C-alpha positions in Angstrom: 0.0 0.0 0.0 1.3 3.4 -1.0 2.1 5.6 2.0 0.7 9.2 2.0 2.7 12.1 3.3 2.0 15.8 3.9 2.6 17.4 0.6 4.5 20.7 0.3 2.0 22.8 -1.5 1.3 26.5 -1.3 -2.3 26.0 0.0 -1.6 25.9 3.7 -0.7 23.1 6.2 -2.5 21.1 8.8 -2.8 22.8 12.2 -0.2 20.6 13.8 2.4 21.8 11.3 1.8 25.5 12.3 1.9 24.6 16.0 5.2 22.8 15.7 6.7 25.4 13.5 5.7 28.1 16.0 7.4 26.2 18.8 10.6 25.8 16.8 10.5 29.5 15.8 10.0 30.5 19.4 13.3 28.8 20.3 15.3 30.3 17.4 13.9 33.8 16.7 16.2 36.7 16.9 16.1 38.5 20.3 16.2 42.3 19.9 17.8 44.6 22.4 15.4 46.2 24.8 15.4 49.6 23.1 14.5 47.9 19.7 11.8 45.6 20.8 8.5 46.4 19.1 7.1 42.8 18.7 7.1 40.8 21.9 7.4 37.0 22.0 6.2 35.3 25.2 8.0 32.4 26.9 6.4 29.1 26.0 9.7 27.2 25.8 8.3 24.6 28.2 5.4 23.7 25.9 6.1 20.4 24.2 5.8 19.9 20.4 2.9 18.0 18.9 4.0 14.5 17.7 5.0 14.6 14.1 2.8 12.6 11.7 5.8 11.5 9.7 9.3 12.5 8.8 8.0 14.7 6.0 5.8 16.7 8.4 8.8 17.2 10.7 10.8 18.6 7.7 8.0 20.9 6.6 7.6 22.3 10.2 11.3 23.0 10.5 11.4 24.6 7.0 8.4 26.8 7.9 10.1 27.9 11.1 13.4 28.7 9.5 11.7 30.6 6.7 10.0 32.7 9.3 13.3 33.3 11.0 14.9 34.5 7.7 12.2 37.0 7.2 11.6 37.9 10.8 12.3 41.6 10.4 10.1 41.9 7.3 7.2 40.0 8.9 7.4 42.1 12.0 7.4 45.3 9.9 4.3 44.1 8.0 2.5 43.3 11.2 3.3 46.8 12.6 2.6 48.7 9.4 -0.7 47.0 8.9 -1.8 47.7 12.5 -2.4 43.9 12.9 0.1 44.2 15.8 -0.2 44.8 18.7 -3.4 43.0 19.3 -4.4 42.8 22.9 -6.7 39.7 22.4 -3.7 37.7 21.3 -1.2 36.9 24.1 2.6 37.2 23.6 2.8 33.4 23.8 1.0 33.3 20.4 3.2 35.8 18.6 5.5 33.1 17.2 2.4 31.4 15.7 1.2 34.8 14.3 4.6 35.3 12.6 4.9 31.8 11.2 1.3 31.8 9.9 1.9 35.3 8.3 4.9 34.0 6.5 2.8 31.1 5.1 0.0 33.5 4.2 2.2 35.8 2.1 3.9 32.7 0.5 0.4 31.7 -0.7 -0.1 35.3 -2.1 -2.6 35.9 0.6 -5.0 33.3 -0.8 -7.2 31.1 1.4 -5.7 27.9 2.6 -6.9 24.4 1.9 -9.1 22.8 4.6 -7.6 19.6 5.9 -10.8 17.7 7.0 -8.9 14.6 8.1 -6.7 16.6 10.6 -7.7 17.7 14.1 -8.1 21.4 14.4 -6.2 23.4 17.0 -8.1 26.3 18.6 -5.0 28.7 18.6 -4.3 28.1 15.0 -7.9 28.7 14.0 -8.0 31.9 16.1 -4.8 33.3 14.5 -5.9 32.2 11.0 -9.2 34.1 11.3 -7.5 37.1 12.8 -5.0 37.3 9.9 -7.8 37.0 7.3 -9.5 40.0 8.9 -6.4 42.0 8.1 -5.5 40.3 4.8 -5.9 43.4 2.6 -3.9 45.6 5.0 -1.2 42.9 5.3 -0.9 42.6 1.5 -0.7 46.4 1.2 1.9 46.6 4.0 4.1 44.1 2.1 3.7 46.0 -1.1 4.8 49.2 0.6 7.9 47.5 2.0 8.8 46.2 -1.5 8.3 49.7 -3.0 10.3 51.3 -0.2 13.2 49.0 -0.7 12.8 48.6 -4.5 12.5 44.9 -4.1 11.0 42.6 -6.8 10.5 39.8 -4.2 10.8 39.1 -0.5 14.1 37.3 -1.2 15.6 40.8 -1.2 15.0 41.0 2.5 17.2 38.0 3.4 20.3 39.1 5.2 23.3 39.0 2.9 25.3 36.5 5.0 22.3 34.1 5.0 21.7 34.5 1.3 25.4 33.7 0.5 25.2 30.7 2.8 22.1 29.4 1.1 23.7 29.8 -2.3 26.6 27.7 -1.3 24.4 25.1 0.4 22.0 24.8 -2.6 24.9 23.9 -4.9 26.2 21.1 -2.7 25.4 17.4 -3.2 23.4 16.0 -0.3 23.7 12.7 1.6 21.2 10.2 2.9 21.6 7.2 5.2 20.2 3.8 4.3 18.2 2.5 7.3 19.6 -1.0 7.0 17.2 -2.3 9.7 14.4 -1.7 7.2 15.9 -2.1 3.7 19.2 -3.3 2.1 21.4 -1.3 -0.2 20.5 -3.6 -3.1 16.8 -3.0 -2.6 17.3 0.8 -2.5 19.4 0.6 -5.7 16.6 -1.4 -7.4 14.0 1.0 -6.2 15.9 4.1 -7.4 16.6 2.5 -10.8 12.9 1.8 -11.2 12.4 5.5 -10.7 14.8 6.3 -13.5 18.0 7.1 -11.5 21.4 5.9 -12.6 24.3 5.0 -10.3 27.6 6.7 -11.1 31.1 6.2 -9.6 31.5 9.6 -8.0 30.0 13.1 -7.6 32.2 14.3 -10.5 30.0 12.1 -12.8 26.7 13.6 -11.6 24.0 14.5 -14.1 20.5 15.3 -12.9 19.0 11.8 -12.4 22.1 10.2 -10.9 23.5 9.2 -7.5 26.6 7.6 -6.0 27.4 5.3 -3.1 29.8 6.9 -0.6 33.3 5.5 -1.1 33.9 5.2 2.6 30.4 4.5 4.0 28.5 2.0 1.9 25.2 2.7 3.7 25.4 6.4 2.6 24.2 7.6 -0.8 25.0 11.0 -2.4 22.7 12.9 -4.7 22.8 16.1 -6.8 21.2 19.1 -5.0 18.7 19.5 -7.8 17.0 16.2 -6.8 16.4 17.0 -3.2 12.7 18.1 -3.2 11.8 15.4 -5.6 13.5 12.6 -3.6 12.2 13.7 -0.2 8.6 13.0 -1.4 9.4 9.3 -2.1 7.9 6.5 0.0 11.5 5.6 0.9 11.7 8.7 3.0 8.1 8.5 4.3 8.8 5.0 5.5 12.1 6.0 7.1 14.0 3.6 4.9 16.2 6.5 3.7 17.1 9.3 6.2 18.4 12.7 5.2 21.9 13.4 6.5 
């Protein structure tokens, strides 16, 4: 039976993804000096994360949290400029959720999100979602003003230069995955990859797009071109934890 995973689509996520992403963001967001604090984040570090549905959901939550971190200054400026913040009905402990969901809302071009009927709703996520939609026009206008002010064609302009350079380097690097040998053998992985059209080559210097190599020192490690990352992480091999991203 084919496993189903949470797909990365720009139509929103289940409530559990937003909750976990907010908890991750709460622990990594940039703390401003007291004289620069305009947006306040409460202390909910003791609150445990919701159990991840699968490895794909874990990756999506971390990706959402780190995207919110990259654009934290911009997202805070949008909230302030649109007068969506401060909101005294929303406690500081939910500010991280507000910022994470705002990032996702602008990533969807301020369109409504898909409703996940099979997922249990979380009251805090529903509250923040409804609140943001009340301000959706003002939020979109605030983002447009920021882009005009900085002559920015897209929000990528607002990524700090050191982060942008690091991302450029990382995106060009091959990536490695571990074979979970308690669940699958190297031979079965190779057979599965070949059925999906990938070709084994001797080393990374021989990489084309649909190719991979076995690590010369660790035979339970495979190396792939960076261009295949998103496509590969949606395979059942990852959903079933037979392959693990290094």
